[in-house]
C-alpha positions as CSV (number, residue, x, y, z in Angstrom):
1,M,-26.1,-17.1,6.8
2,K,-24.8,-15.5,9.5
3,Y,-21.0,-14.2,9.6
4,D,-18.5,-12.0,11.8
5,V,-17.6,-10.1,9.3
6,I,-18.5,-9.9,5.5
7,V,-16.1,-8.4,3.2
8,V,-17.2,-7.2,-0.3
9,G,-14.2,-7.0,-2.6
10,A,-11.1,-9.7,-2.9
11,G,-8.4,-6.6,-4.2
12,L,-5.6,-6.1,-2.0
13,A,-7.4,-3.8,1.0
14,G,-9.8,-6.7,1.2
15,L,-7.7,-9.6,1.5
16,T,-5.4,-7.3,4.2
17,A,-8.6,-7.0,6.0
18,A,-9.4,-10.8,5.9
19,C,-6.0,-12.4,6.8
20,E,-6.1,-10.0,10.1
21,L,-9.4,-11.7,10.9
22,I,-8.4,-15.1,10.1
23,D,-5.9,-14.8,12.7
24,A,-8.5,-13.6,15.1
25,N,-10.2,-16.5,14.0
26,K,-13.5,-14.8,13.0
27,N,-16.2,-16.0,10.8
28,V,-15.5,-14.2,7.7
29,L,-17.0,-14.3,4.0
30,I,-14.8,-12.7,0.9
31,I,-17.5,-12.1,-1.9
32,D,-16.3,-10.2,-5.4
33,Q,-17.9,-10.3,-8.9
34,E,-15.5,-11.3,-10.8
35,P,-13.9,-15.0,-11.2
36,A,-11.5,-16.7,-8.6
37,N,-8.5,-15.7,-11.0
38,S,-8.8,-12.1,-10.4
39,I,-7.9,-12.2,-6.6
40,G,-5.9,-9.6,-5.7
41,G,-7.7,-7.2,-7.9
42,Q,-5.9,-3.8,-9.2
43,A,-3.0,-4.5,-7.1
44,F,-2.3,-7.6,-9.3
45,W,-1.4,-5.5,-12.5
46,S,1.0,-2.7,-10.3
47,F,4.4,-2.0,-10.5
48,G,4.5,-3.0,-7.2
49,G,6.0,0.7,-6.3
50,L,5.8,1.1,-2.1
51,F,6.1,4.2,0.0
52,L,8.2,3.9,2.6
53,V,10.7,6.2,4.8
54,D,13.8,5.8,6.0
55,S,14.0,2.1,5.0
56,P,17.2,0.0,4.8
57,E,17.5,0.4,1.0
58,Q,17.5,4.1,1.1
59,R,20.2,4.3,3.7
60,R,22.1,2.0,1.6
61,L,21.9,4.0,-1.0
62,G,22.9,7.1,0.5
63,I,19.7,8.6,1.0
64,K,18.7,10.8,4.0
65,D,15.0,10.5,4.9
66,S,13.0,11.1,7.7
67,K,9.3,10.9,9.4
68,E,9.6,14.8,9.4
69,L,10.5,15.1,6.0
70,A,8.5,12.5,4.5
71,W,5.3,14.5,6.5
72,Q,6.7,17.8,5.0
73,D,6.4,16.1,1.5
74,W,3.2,14.7,2.3
75,L,1.3,18.0,3.6
76,G,3.2,20.1,0.7
77,T,1.4,17.5,-2.0
78,A,-1.8,17.1,-0.1
79,G,-2.7,20.7,0.0
80,F,-5.8,20.1,2.5
81,D,-7.8,22.7,2.1
82,R,-11.2,21.3,3.9
83,L,-10.0,20.7,7.2
84,E,-13.0,21.8,9.0
85,D,-15.0,19.0,6.9
86,E,-13.9,16.7,4.1
87,D,-10.6,17.1,4.9
88,N,-11.1,16.5,8.9
89,W,-10.4,12.2,8.2
90,G,-8.5,12.4,5.5
91,Y,-5.6,14.3,7.5
92,Q,-5.9,12.1,10.6
93,W,-5.4,9.0,8.4
94,A,-2.6,10.7,6.9
95,K,-0.4,11.5,9.7
96,A,-1.5,8.0,10.9
97,Y,0.0,6.5,7.6
98,V,3.2,8.5,7.7
99,D,3.8,6.8,11.1
100,F,3.4,3.6,9.5
101,A,5.7,4.0,6.7
102,S,8.3,5.2,8.1
103,G,7.7,2.8,11.4
104,E,6.3,-0.8,11.2
105,K,5.5,-1.2,7.6
106,Y,8.7,-2.2,6.0
107,H,9.2,-4.8,8.9
108,W,5.8,-5.8,8.8
109,L,5.8,-6.4,5.3
110,K,9.7,-8.2,5.8
111,S,7.8,-10.9,8.3
112,I,5.1,-12.0,5.8
113,G,7.9,-12.7,3.1
114,I,7.8,-9.2,1.2
115,K,11.3,-8.5,-0.6
116,F,12.4,-5.6,-2.3
117,F,14.6,-4.6,-5.5
118,P,17.1,-2.7,-4.0
119,V,17.6,0.3,-6.5
120,V,14.9,3.1,-4.8
121,G,12.4,5.1,-7.2
122,W,12.2,8.5,-7.5
123,A,8.5,9.3,-8.4
124,E,6.8,12.8,-8.4
125,R,9.8,14.7,-7.7
126,G,8.2,17.8,-7.5
127,G,9.7,20.9,-9.2
128,S,8.7,23.5,-6.5
129,L,10.2,24.7,-3.7
130,A,11.0,22.4,-0.5
131,G,7.6,22.7,1.4
132,G,5.7,22.4,-2.1
133,H,4.7,19.2,-3.9
134,G,6.5,16.0,-4.6
135,N,8.8,13.5,-2.9
136,S,12.1,15.3,-1.5
137,V,14.1,11.9,-2.1
138,P,13.7,8.8,-3.6
139,R,10.7,6.5,-2.1
140,F,9.4,4.4,-4.2
141,H,10.3,0.8,-3.4
142,I,9.6,-2.0,-5.9
143,V,8.6,-5.3,-4.3
144,W,10.5,-8.2,-5.6
145,G,7.7,-10.0,-7.9
146,T,6.2,-6.4,-8.3
147,G,2.5,-6.6,-8.2
148,P,1.6,-10.2,-7.9
149,G,4.4,-10.6,-5.7
150,L,2.7,-8.4,-3.3
151,V,-0.7,-10.1,-3.6
152,E,0.9,-13.8,-3.6
153,P,1.2,-14.0,0.4
154,F,-1.9,-12.4,1.5
155,A,-4.0,-14.3,-1.0
156,K,-2.1,-17.6,-0.2
157,K,-3.4,-17.2,3.3
158,V,-6.8,-16.5,2.2
159,N,-6.8,-19.7,-0.1
160,R,-5.3,-21.8,2.6
161,A,-8.2,-20.7,5.0
162,V,-10.6,-21.6,2.4
163,K,-9.3,-25.0,2.2
164,K,-9.1,-25.6,5.9
165,G,-12.8,-24.5,6.2
166,K,-11.9,-21.1,8.3
167,I,-13.4,-18.6,6.0
168,Q,-15.4,-18.4,3.0
169,Y,-14.8,-17.0,-0.4
170,K,-17.6,-17.0,-3.1
171,P,-16.5,-15.3,-6.9
172,R,-19.2,-14.1,-9.2
173,H,-21.5,-12.7,-6.5
174,K,-22.0,-9.1,-7.2
175,V,-23.4,-6.9,-4.6
176,D,-26.5,-4.8,-5.2
177,E,-27.5,-3.9,-1.8
178,L,-26.4,-3.2,1.7
179,L,-29.0,-5.0,4.2
180,T,-30.2,-2.6,7.5
181,S,-32.1,-2.9,10.9
182,N,-32.7,-0.1,12.8
183,G,-29.7,2.0,11.5
184,S,-27.2,-0.7,11.2
185,V,-25.9,-2.5,8.4
186,V,-26.2,-6.3,8.9
187,G,-25.5,-7.9,5.3
188,V,-25.6,-7.6,1.9
189,R,-27.9,-9.0,-0.9
190,G,-27.6,-9.6,-4.6
191,K,-27.1,-11.6,-7.7
192,V,-25.1,-14.5,-8.4
193,L,-23.5,-14.1,-11.6
194,E,-22.9,-17.1,-14.1
195,E,-19.4,-18.9,-14.1
196,S,-16.7,-17.2,-16.2
197,S,-13.7,-19.0,-17.8
198,I,-12.0,-15.4,-19.2
199,Q,-7.9,-14.6,-18.5
200,R,-7.6,-12.2,-15.5
201,G,-8.4,-8.7,-16.1
202,Q,-10.6,-9.5,-19.0
203,E,-14.4,-8.0,-19.1
204,S,-16.7,-10.6,-17.3
205,S,-20.0,-11.0,-18.0
206,R,-22.5,-9.9,-15.7
207,V,-25.5,-12.7,-16.3
208,E,-27.2,-13.2,-13.2
209,I,-28.4,-16.8,-12.8
210,S,-29.7,-16.3,-9.0
211,E,-30.0,-14.3,-5.7
212,F,-28.2,-14.5,-2.8
213,E,-28.4,-12.7,1.1
214,Y,-25.8,-13.0,3.6
215,Y,-25.8,-11.4,7.0
216,G,-22.8,-10.4,9.2
217,D,-22.1,-8.3,12.3
218,A,-20.1,-6.0,9.9
219,V,-19.6,-5.5,6.3
220,I,-16.6,-4.5,5.0
221,V,-16.2,-2.2,1.5
222,A,-13.1,-2.6,0.0
223,S,-14.4,-2.2,-3.8
224,G,-12.0,0.0,-5.2
225,G,-12.2,3.0,-7.3
226,I,-14.1,4.5,-10.3
227,G,-11.4,4.5,-12.9
228,A,-13.1,2.2,-15.5
229,N,-16.3,4.5,-15.6
230,L,-15.4,6.8,-17.4
231,E,-19.1,8.4,-17.3
232,L,-18.3,8.5,-13.8
233,V,-15.0,10.3,-13.8
234,R,-16.3,12.8,-16.3
235,E,-19.0,13.3,-14.1
236,N,-16.9,13.7,-11.3
237,W,-13.9,16.2,-13.3
238,P,-12.7,19.4,-11.2
239,T,-13.3,22.4,-13.0
240,R,-9.5,23.3,-12.1
241,L,-8.5,20.8,-14.3
242,G,-10.1,22.1,-17.3
243,S,-13.0,20.6,-19.4
244,P,-12.9,16.5,-19.1
245,P,-11.0,15.0,-21.6
246,K,-12.9,13.5,-24.9
247,N,-10.6,10.8,-25.3
248,M,-9.4,8.9,-22.5
249,V,-7.5,5.7,-22.2
250,S,-8.1,2.8,-19.4
251,G,-5.3,2.1,-16.9
252,V,-7.6,-0.3,-14.5
253,P,-10.0,-3.6,-15.8
254,A,-13.7,-2.9,-16.8
255,Y,-14.9,-3.9,-13.1
256,V,-13.0,-1.0,-11.3
257,D,-16.6,0.5,-11.7
258,G,-17.7,2.4,-8.5
259,R,-20.7,0.5,-7.8
260,M,-20.5,0.4,-4.4
261,L,-19.9,3.7,-3.5
262,K,-23.8,4.3,-4.6
263,I,-24.9,1.4,-2.8
264,S,-23.2,2.5,0.5
265,A,-24.6,6.0,-0.1
266,N,-27.9,4.3,-0.3
267,V,-27.7,3.6,3.3
268,G,-26.5,6.9,4.3
269,A,-22.9,6.6,3.8
270,R,-21.4,10.2,3.2
271,I,-19.0,10.4,0.4
272,V,-16.3,13.4,0.4
273,N,-13.8,15.0,-2.1
274,R,-15.5,13.5,-5.2
275,D,-13.6,16.3,-7.6
276,R,-10.4,14.6,-6.5
277,M,-8.6,12.2,-8.3
278,W,-5.1,11.0,-9.7
279,H,-4.8,10.7,-13.8
280,Y,-2.1,10.2,-15.5
281,T,-0.5,12.3,-18.6
282,E,1.7,9.6,-20.2
283,G,-0.4,7.1,-21.5
284,L,0.2,4.8,-24.0
285,K,-2.7,3.1,-26.1
286,N,-1.9,-1.0,-25.8
287,W,-1.1,-2.5,-28.4
288,N,-1.8,-5.7,-27.1
289,P,-4.5,-5.5,-25.1
290,I,-6.1,-7.0,-22.2
291,W,-9.1,-4.9,-21.3
292,K,-11.0,-2.6,-23.3
293,N,-9.7,0.5,-24.1
294,H,-6.4,-0.9,-22.1
295,G,-3.4,1.9,-21.6
296,I,0.2,1.7,-20.2
297,R,1.6,4.3,-18.8
298,I,5.4,5.5,-18.9
299,L,7.6,6.2,-16.1
300,P,9.6,8.7,-17.3
301,G,13.1,9.5,-16.2
302,P,13.3,13.5,-16.5
303,S,15.4,14.1,-19.9
304,S,12.5,13.6,-22.7
305,M,11.3,17.1,-23.8
306,W,7.7,17.3,-22.9
307,F,5.2,19.7,-25.9
308,D,1.9,20.3,-26.0
309,A,-0.5,19.2,-28.8
310,L,0.3,22.8,-30.4
311,G,4.0,22.2,-30.0
312,N,4.8,24.4,-27.2
313,R,7.4,23.1,-24.5
314,F,5.6,22.8,-21.0
315,N,7.4,25.1,-18.1
316,A,8.1,23.9,-15.2
317,P,6.9,22.0,-13.0
318,N,5.6,20.4,-15.5
319,F,8.5,18.0,-16.8
320,P,8.7,14.0,-16.8
321,G,8.1,12.5,-13.5
322,F,7.8,15.9,-11.4
323,D,4.0,16.7,-11.2
324,T,1.3,14.6,-12.6
325,L,-1.2,16.8,-11.9
326,S,0.0,20.0,-13.0
327,T,0.8,18.6,-16.0
328,L,-2.6,17.3,-16.4
329,E,-4.0,20.9,-16.0
330,A,-1.7,22.3,-18.5
331,I,-2.6,19.6,-21.1
332,Q,-6.3,20.4,-20.7
333,K,-6.0,24.0,-20.9
334,T,-4.7,23.4,-24.3
335,G,-8.1,22.5,-25.2
336,Y,-6.4,19.2,-26.8
337,D,-6.2,15.9,-24.7
338,Y,-2.9,14.8,-25.7
339,S,0.6,16.0,-25.8
340,W,4.0,14.6,-27.0
341,F,7.8,13.4,-25.6
342,I,10.2,14.1,-28.2
343,L,13.6,12.3,-27.3
344,T,16.8,10.0,-28.4
345,E,17.2,6.4,-28.9
346,K,20.0,6.7,-25.9
347,I,16.9,8.6,-23.4
348,I,14.3,5.5,-24.0
349,E,16.7,3.2,-23.6
350,K,18.0,3.8,-20.0
351,E,14.9,6.1,-19.1
352,F,11.4,4.4,-20.1
353,A,9.7,1.9,-17.9
354,L,6.2,1.1,-18.5
355,S,3.7,0.8,-15.7
356,G,2.4,-3.0,-14.8
357,S,3.3,-6.2,-13.9
358,E,2.6,-7.9,-17.1
359,Q,5.0,-4.8,-18.9
360,N,8.4,-5.9,-16.3
361,P,8.5,-9.5,-16.5
362,D,12.0,-9.6,-15.4
363,L,10.9,-8.1,-12.0
364,T,7.6,-9.9,-11.8
365,N,9.4,-13.3,-12.6
366,K,12.2,-12.5,-10.1
367,S,14.6,-13.3,-12.5
368,L,17.8,-11.7,-11.8
369,K,19.3,-12.9,-15.6
370,Q,16.6,-10.9,-17.1
371,I,17.1,-7.9,-15.1
372,L,21.0,-7.7,-15.9
373,K,19.8,-7.3,-19.4
374,R,18.6,-3.9,-19.1
375,V,22.3,-2.6,-19.0
376,L,22.6,-4.0,-22.5
377,P,22.0,-1.7,-25.3
378,G,18.6,-0.6,-26.3
379,P,15.3,-0.2,-24.5
380,P,13.6,-3.2,-22.3
381,A,11.6,-5.5,-24.8
382,P,8.4,-4.8,-23.6
383,V,9.2,-0.6,-24.4
384,Q,10.5,-2.0,-27.7
385,A,7.7,-3.8,-28.4
386,F,5.7,-0.6,-28.2
387,K,8.2,1.2,-30.1
388,D,7.6,-1.9,-33.2
389,H,3.9,-1.9,-32.8
390,G,2.5,0.8,-30.8
391,E,0.4,3.5,-32.3
392,D,1.7,6.6,-30.3
393,F,5.3,5.9,-31.2
394,I,7.7,7.7,-34.2
395,I,10.8,6.8,-35.0
396,A,12.8,9.2,-37.7
397,D,16.2,10.2,-38.6
398,S,15.4,14.2,-39.0
399,L,13.4,16.1,-37.2
400,K,11.5,17.6,-40.1
401,D,9.9,13.9,-40.8
402,L,9.8,13.1,-37.4
403,V,7.3,16.2,-37.1
404,D,5.7,15.6,-40.6
405,G,4.6,12.0,-38.5
406,M,3.3,13.2,-35.7
407,N,1.2,15.7,-37.7
408,R,-0.1,12.5,-39.5
409,L,-0.9,10.8,-36.8
410,A,-2.5,13.5,-34.8
411,G,-4.5,13.6,-38.1
412,N,-3.9,17.9,-38.2
413,E,-1.1,20.5,-38.9
414,L,-1.0,21.8,-35.4
415,L,3.0,21.1,-35.2
416,N,5.5,23.6,-36.7
417,F,8.7,22.0,-37.6
418,L,10.4,25.4,-37.2
419,K,9.0,26.2,-33.9
420,I,9.9,22.8,-32.7
421,K,13.5,23.2,-34.0
422,D,14.2,26.7,-32.1
423,Q,12.9,25.0,-29.1
424,I,15.3,22.1,-29.0
425,L,18.3,23.9,-30.3
426,A,17.7,26.2,-27.3
427,R,17.7,23.6,-25.0
428,D,20.6,21.5,-27.1
429,R,23.0,24.7,-26.0
430,E,22.7,24.8,-22.6
431,M,24.4,21.3,-23.1
432,E,27.7,23.0,-23.6
433,N,28.0,23.7,-19.9
434,K,27.6,21.8,-16.7
435,F,25.5,24.7,-15.2
436,T,22.7,26.3,-16.7
437,K,19.3,28.3,-16.7
438,D,16.7,25.6,-17.8
439,L,15.4,24.0,-15.0
440,Q,14.8,20.8,-16.8
441,V,18.6,20.6,-17.7
442,M,19.0,21.4,-13.8
443,A,16.6,18.6,-13.0
444,I,18.5,16.2,-15.1
445,Q,22.3,17.0,-13.2
446,S,20.7,16.9,-9.9
447,A,18.8,13.5,-10.4
448,R,22.4,12.1,-11.6
449,N,23.6,12.9,-8.1
450,Y,21.8,10.3,-6.7
451,V,23.1,6.9,-7.5
452,G,20.5,5.1,-8.5
453,D,19.4,7.5,-11.2
454,K,22.6,7.6,-12.4
455,L,23.2,3.5,-13.0
456,I,19.7,2.4,-14.1
457,R,17.0,5.7,-14.6
458,V,18.7,9.0,-15.9
459,A,20.8,9.1,-19.4
460,K,23.8,11.2,-19.5
461,P,23.0,14.6,-20.6
462,H,23.3,15.4,-24.5
463,K,21.7,17.4,-27.1
464,L,18.9,16.0,-28.9
465,L,19.8,16.9,-32.5
466,A,23.2,15.4,-32.6
467,P,23.2,12.8,-35.4
468,E,25.1,10.2,-33.1
469,N,22.3,10.7,-30.5
470,G,19.7,9.8,-32.9
471,P,17.3,8.7,-34.0
472,L,14.8,10.5,-33.1
473,I,11.6,9.4,-31.5
474,A,8.4,11.1,-30.9
475,V,5.5,9.6,-28.7
476,R,2.0,10.8,-28.2
477,L,0.7,10.7,-24.9
478,N,-2.9,10.1,-23.9
479,I,-4.6,10.9,-20.7
480,L,-5.1,7.8,-18.5
481,T,-7.1,7.0,-16.1
482,R,-6.4,5.4,-12.6
483,K,-7.2,6.3,-8.8
484,T,-10.2,7.9,-7.1
485,L,-8.6,10.5,-4.3
486,G,-12.4,10.9,-2.7
487,G,-14.3,8.3,-1.3
488,L,-16.3,6.8,1.5
489,Q,-15.3,9.0,4.5
490,T,-14.1,6.9,7.3
491,N,-12.7,7.2,11.1
492,L,-9.6,5.9,11.9
493,N,-11.2,2.1,12.7
494,G,-12.5,2.4,9.3
495,Q,-16.3,3.2,10.6
496,V,-18.0,4.6,7.3
497,L,-19.6,8.0,8.4
498,N,-23.2,9.3,8.1
499,E,-23.8,12.8,6.7
500,E,-23.8,14.1,10.5
501,G,-20.2,12.3,11.1
502,E,-21.5,9.8,13.0
503,P,-20.4,6.1,12.5
504,I,-22.8,4.2,11.0
505,Q,-23.2,0.9,13.0
506,G,-22.2,-2.5,11.1
507,L,-20.5,-0.6,8.0
508,F,-16.9,-0.4,7.0
509,A,-14.7,0.7,4.4
510,A,-10.8,0.0,3.1
511,G,-8.7,0.9,0.0
512,E,-9.4,3.4,-2.6
513,V,-13.4,3.3,-2.0
514,S,-12.3,5.0,1.1
515,G,-10.2,7.7,-0.5
516,F,-7.4,5.4,0.7
517,G,-8.5,6.4,4.0
518,G,-11.0,8.5,5.7
519,G,-12.2,9.7,2.2
520,G,-9.2,11.4,1.1
521,V,-6.0,10.7,2.5
522,H,-4.0,12.2,0.1
523,G,-5.8,15.6,-0.6
524,Y,-5.3,16.9,-4.3
525,R,-1.9,14.6,-5.0
526,S,-0.6,11.8,-4.3
527,L,3.4,11.4,-3.3
528,E,3.0,7.8,-5.4
529,G,3.8,4.2,-4.1
530,T,0.9,5.3,-1.5
531,F,-1.9,3.6,-3.2
532,L,-1.0,0.0,-2.6
533,G,0.3,0.8,0.7
534,G,-3.0,2.8,1.2
535,C,-4.6,-0.3,0.5
536,L,-2.3,-2.2,3.0
537,F,-3.0,0.1,5.5
538,T,-6.6,0.8,5.4
539,G,-7.2,-2.7,5.4
540,R,-5.3,-3.9,8.1
541,Q,-6.8,-1.1,10.6
542,V,-9.8,-2.1,9.7
543,G,-9.0,-5.9,10.4
544,K,-7.4,-5.0,13.7
545,Y,-10.3,-3.4,14.9
546,L,-12.4,-5.6,13.9
547,S,-10.4,-8.7,14.9
548,K,-11.1,-7.2,18.8
């Protein structure tokens, strides 16, 4: 069968591209190796954070943002240093994306029914100089309905088009080969997998029952990254971040396997910036896992004290929520693949959020009644569940008991009670005044100058060892795999390039498999809220180009 466009992958990037093609009345085929109930891919499981610049929500909160400030932050964060080669197109995509995020992105999303939680979050705060890494202002806009709420309008549009016979959607179709003719990509070949009744996110069977072969004028690869393929993550691990961790938890389902990268390379596609990746340092082992080795990330406020496996407090900018990859590098240089938060009940009830749509039922279910419960004493219910059942949590009334529990959990005697006590006491003494030399305490005070943080995100500064602020809580933090920052190099139309920098006719890419544009729109680091946005932007750009 012959189609105008074949889309490989029914995640957010693929759906966004398909929606543009539907509007243009193109004959489209979407294929995906997972069951139909997995439509939306990783985006469904996300917290639904989107990077927006100078939005109405920001302005209502008194945040003064601009395209110029956002571009300054992007450049300081990305650290593009391969502009003559691997970063060439990533830089151009980045510039176009910041234009999009500060322009039509907000109104486009509103036009398709996307709404936002009114308080803008402040992710990746940086902790360096003004021109360095991080967001100068809060820009993390949470979609009302989180990941499912973002996926919904695109999935509905695709499903309506399928019912009307305008396009075809074939789940359980695993692509093994891109078909070529005279140097152009002209279709896909692969295996049909047996039907599967698993729940969304669970690992599906790979039992093959038949073969398929489809032809199209263009093929869009929108298959995601490598985050669940720990072998591939370790193979591409950059030396600047130390040795690959021996133990990691997976922040994405098993189908995020990176297969289409090699399959695309087999027809000449160029993969760039393989050594750039985005993994989190605040991972928890999920007490109620959906997929194998399921990890959940803590989205921390700035107040927890962060210690390495040897009991040394991290220095700036390695504070909670400030500089993810700098902290990852610091952890890996210790020779251990875990670290510790020490905090109080007052901190956890206000500053701990968990990434993932299923960990935020109030926002996901769009329940104002449930959201209002967040102002009540105690942590949100999902956080409390991890306190009660998660293996990474220790709770104690005394610091000595806490440290003893931390050593038991780690299975060693690396932590010295007196060493940790001295560091916490030194920090607590800085609470006597409203001014301080402790950079983390400065950051806490600065954060509370933003009304959003003061109301719902940052606890009032207090002494950790004061009995009235107890009990004390320790959390073991694991390395959690998540995003691929490199990928297939593409031009601004989404055309995949070969090793000579020339477009491969008929082959396009969108989303994470393309490094969210150009093979590396983020450079070395992300400003957060830019992954879902990158799927939307690249999918839209490719869809619009092929619609012509």
